[in-house]
N, C-alpha and C positions, 0 to 999 in steps of 0.2 A: 594301420594294418588291422584287419579283423582278427579277433582271437579264434573264431570258428568260421570256416568258409565251406559251404556245401554247394556244389555245382552240378546241375542236371542229374540229381540222384534218382535212380530207378531201382525198383525191387519187384521181382516176379517170383511167384510161388507156383509150384505144380500141385494140383489137387486131383481128386478122382474125376472132377468135372472139367478139368483142363487148367490152363494157365491163368493165374490171377495177377493182375498188374496192381500191386498194393501201394506203391509209391511211384508217382508219375512226374518225373522231371522237376523235382523240388530244388529250389535255390535259396540259400540263406547267407547273409553276412552278419555275424553277431559280434558286436564290439566288446572290447575288454571291459569287464566289470558289469556288463549288461545282464539284466534279468529278462530272459527271452522265453515266452510261453508258446507251446504248441497246443492249440485248443480245437476241440472238435468232438463229434459223436463217436461212439464205439465203431471200430472198423474203418475209420477215416485215414489211417496210416500214420498217426502221430507217434504211437509207441514204436512202430517199425522203424520210423525215421530216427528216433532216439537210440534204439538198439543198434542201428547201423553206425551211428556216431560213436557209440561205445565200443564197437568192434564185436558185438555179440551176434550180429547178422551180417552176412556178406551181400552187399548190393550186387545187382546185375549190370549197373552202369553208373557213371559219374565219378566225382572226386570229393574227398573229404580232407580238410586240412585243419590242424589245431596249432595255434601259435606259429604259423608259417611253415609247419612241417606236414608233409603229405602223409595221411594215415591210410587213405585208400585211393587207388586209381585203377580203374579197370583197364584203361589204355596202356598204362605203364606197368601193370601187373604188380601193384603194391597193395599189400593188406597187412598193416601192422596189427598184431594180436592185441586183445583188450588189455592184458596186463602190462603192456608196454606203452599204452596211451596215458597221457598225464591227466587222468580223470578220476573223480570219485563218483559213485553212483548209489542212489537209494532206490530200492525196488518197492513196488506196491505192497508186497508181502513182507518187506523189511529184510527177509533172509537172515534172521538172527540165528546163530548156532546155539541150540538149546543145551548142548553138553559143555559149554564154556560159560565162565562167569563174565561179568561186564568188562573187566579189564582185558581178558584174553580175546573177547570179540573185537575190541578196538585195536588191540595189539597185532592181530593177525595180519593185516596188510603190511605192517612194518617188518614183521618176521619174514615175510615172503619177498621183501625187496632185496635187490642185489647189494652185496656189501654188508658187513657186520655192523651192528649198532650196539653200543654198550648198554647194559641193563639200566643204568641210571638215565641215559639219554632216551631210551625207549619208554621208561616209566614217566619221564618228564613230558614227553610228547603225548602219551596216552592220557595222563591226568589233565594236561592242557586242553585236549580235545573234549574230555568229559566236562570240564569247567565251562567250555564254550556253550554246551547244550544243557547246562544246569543239572548235571548228574554228579556233582561233587559228592564224594562219600559213598557212592554206589559201586565202586570198582570191584568189591568182593562179592557182590550179590549175584546169585545164579540168574542168568538171563531170563529163564521162564517165569521168574518171580516178579518181573517188571510189569507195570500196567501197559495198556496199549500206547498211551502217550509217551511213556518212558522208553518203550521199545522203539518208537519212532525216533526219539532223540538219540538212542544208542546207534541206530542205523546211520543217522546223520553224523555222529561223532566218528564212526568207523570210516565214513566216506571222506571226512575232512582231515583225518589224522596225518595223511601223507602230504597235506598242503598242496592239493592238486590245482592246476590252473583252471580246470573246468569241473563244475558240479552238475551232474545229471540227476533229475528227480522224476521218477515215473509214478504219478498219482500217489505221492507218499501220505496223503491225508485221508484217502478214501475209506480206510478201515476204522476211522475214529467217529465217535458220536458227534452230533451237531455242535454242542457247546465246546468240547475239546478241540474239534476241528477248527473252530473260529479262533481259539486261543493259540493253537499251534500255527495257524496261518500267519498271525501277527508275529509270533516269535521267529518263525522261519524267515519271513521277509526281512525283519530287522537284522537277523544274524548274517544273512548273505550280503546284505547291503553294507553292514559294518565291516565285514571281511573284504568286500570289494571283489568277490570271486565271480567269474563269469558263470552264469547259471542257465541251464536249459530245463524247463519245467513242462511236464506233460499233464494235462488235465482235461476233463469234460465239464468241469464246473466253471461257469461263466464268472461268478463272483470272485473266485480265486484268481482267475486270469486278469480281471479288471483291477483288482485291488493290489496285486503283488507285482505286476509286470511293468517293465519299461517298454517292451514291444510284445505284441501279440500277433501270432500267425494263425488264422482260422483255416482249418483244413476240412476237406470233404472229398471222399472217394479218391484219396491219394494225391490230391492237388491242393495248393494253397489258394484259397479264395480271396484273402486279403491279409496284408501284413502292415501293421501300423501301430501307433500308440493306442492304449486303451480308450482314451477320449475319442480319437478319430474312428476307431472301430465301432463305438457305440453311437456317436453323433453323426457319422457320415459313412454308413455301411456301403460297400461297393456293389452289393447285389442283394437279391431277395434272400438267398440262403443265409448270408451273414446277418442281415436284419432280423431274420426269424430265429436264428440260433442264439444271438446275444440279447438277452432280456425278452420282454413281451412286446409284441408289435401288432398294431392294426394294419391290415393290408386292404387297400381299396383299388380295385382294378378300374382303369379309366382311359380317357383319350384326351390329348391336349387339343383344346379348341382355339386358343389364342395366346399370344405373348404380348404383354403390355407392361410398361414401366418396370422392367426387370423381374417380373413374375409371369407365371403362366396360369391360365384358367383351364382346369381339368374337369371334364364331366365324369361323375362317378355315380354309383347306385345311391349315394347319400345326397346327391345333388351336385351343383357346380361348386368347385373349391379353388381358391387362389393359393398357389403353392410356390415353393422355391424351384426355379427352373433347373432341369437336369442338363448335364453336358451332352451335346450331340443329339438332342431331340428337339422337335418343334411341332407346330400345329399339324394335326392329323395322325401323330404317332400314338401307338398304344403304350401305356405306361402303368406303373403301380405307384400309388401314393402310400407312404408309410407314416404312421402317427403313433408315437409312444403313449401309453395310457396315462403317464404322469403329466403329459402336455395337454390333456383334455380337462376342462373345468366347466363348472356351471356358469351359464351366461347371466350377466347382471340383468335385472328387469329393464326392459326397453333398450337393451344394448343394441348398438348398430355395428354390424361386422365391418362394413366398409370404413367407418370412422375410427374404430378401435384397432384396425389391422388384424381382425380375427375372422375366421369362418364360423358362422352361426348355423348350427344344425339342430333340428327338432326331432325328438323321438320319444319312445316310451320305455321306462325302466323295466327290464325283464328279470333281472336277478341282482341281489345285493348280498355280498359276502363280507362278514366282519373278520378282519385279519389282525386286529389289535392295533397296529400302527397305522392302519388305513382301512377304508372301505373299498373293496373291489366291486365294481358295478359293470353290468352289461346292459347297453341301451340299444333297442331296435330302431334303426333308422332306415326306412325303406326295406330293402332285402338284406340289409347288413346288420351285424351285431358289433357295436363299438364298445371296446373295453376301456375303462378309465379307473383311476384311483383318486379317492377323495379323502379329506381329513376325517378321522373316525367320529368326530362330533357332528358331522353333516347329517341332517335329518332327511332321509329319502327312503322311499319304499317302492316295491315292485308294483307295476301298474300305473305309476305316476307319470304324467306328461312333463317333459323337461326340455329346456334348450341348452345345448352345449356350445362352448366357445373353444376354438382351436387357433392359436396364433398362426398367422400365415407363415412366419419364418420357421415354424416347427412342423410344417407339412412338406416333407421331402418327396421328391419324385425320382423313381428309378426307371430307366428305359427298359423295355422288354428285351 
């Protein structure tokens, strides 16, 4: 049984310009202990979906269940309030209470629970939650005196202190600097996996989604474009939007000319290319060839594409950018600019004529 089940979730808003359909028939089944990420650009509906799951927004249609219990059903007129849902939530702003010290911030959810808890039991739970997030010894410190990373940990401790079945995280790392964000990403991922808590994470950061998640759902304009493992999302995008949003991608518009020996020949502005065949497309169809920059390399002198299983393309280097760990280059081939990444020790300069090699099995074709 899924820990979280969302069926045909819809959300409409009324604005001065009319009705906005913010979430459009979204469906999810999230397994117990799974780290599930909603990924997409601003305005795609990911945070609205999370807030509906939390009970902070009332949907206009659909059902939401947590651990087999219905939290919302428009048809059955059920809407369990947020404080009665077995969840913990960390907001983008952390929502730390500045007039309380660290201990009282974490203790607040326990004090609001039904039934009385002894002072010793409450203290044990609070200190245990602080220990989980490495804030031992900070319980008497005023909350405003914590650093950004410590405030993020405090918000996480407060979300976990009730030992909820579901943890909801709304872009919790977005306010941190790059180095601290990387550290906290690793810490957060390790913590939730160690606890085995079902987690729904909202972010627009592709690296966070790919490195932390068991399952990623890419959203656009209120709809789910693709839901799969991070590996499949990156290696086998379902459409052009997903391919473009996840990482950097070269797009080559083309037309399938022939299908031979399990591959297809596609005519593009860069010339004819042999590619992995798409599902449901054949000769005569308009398609898009996608190539990741890391899959493009310099062709060996005298290399033969047909013999090596590679597409060989000739062009002129237009731009070279040193990134430290790599050289990012743009090569003009016909009317197209091909982006590629090379080892930083590579000697290459703008204006140089070069041959590029792209393995056939790394040239994926998406039907239009």
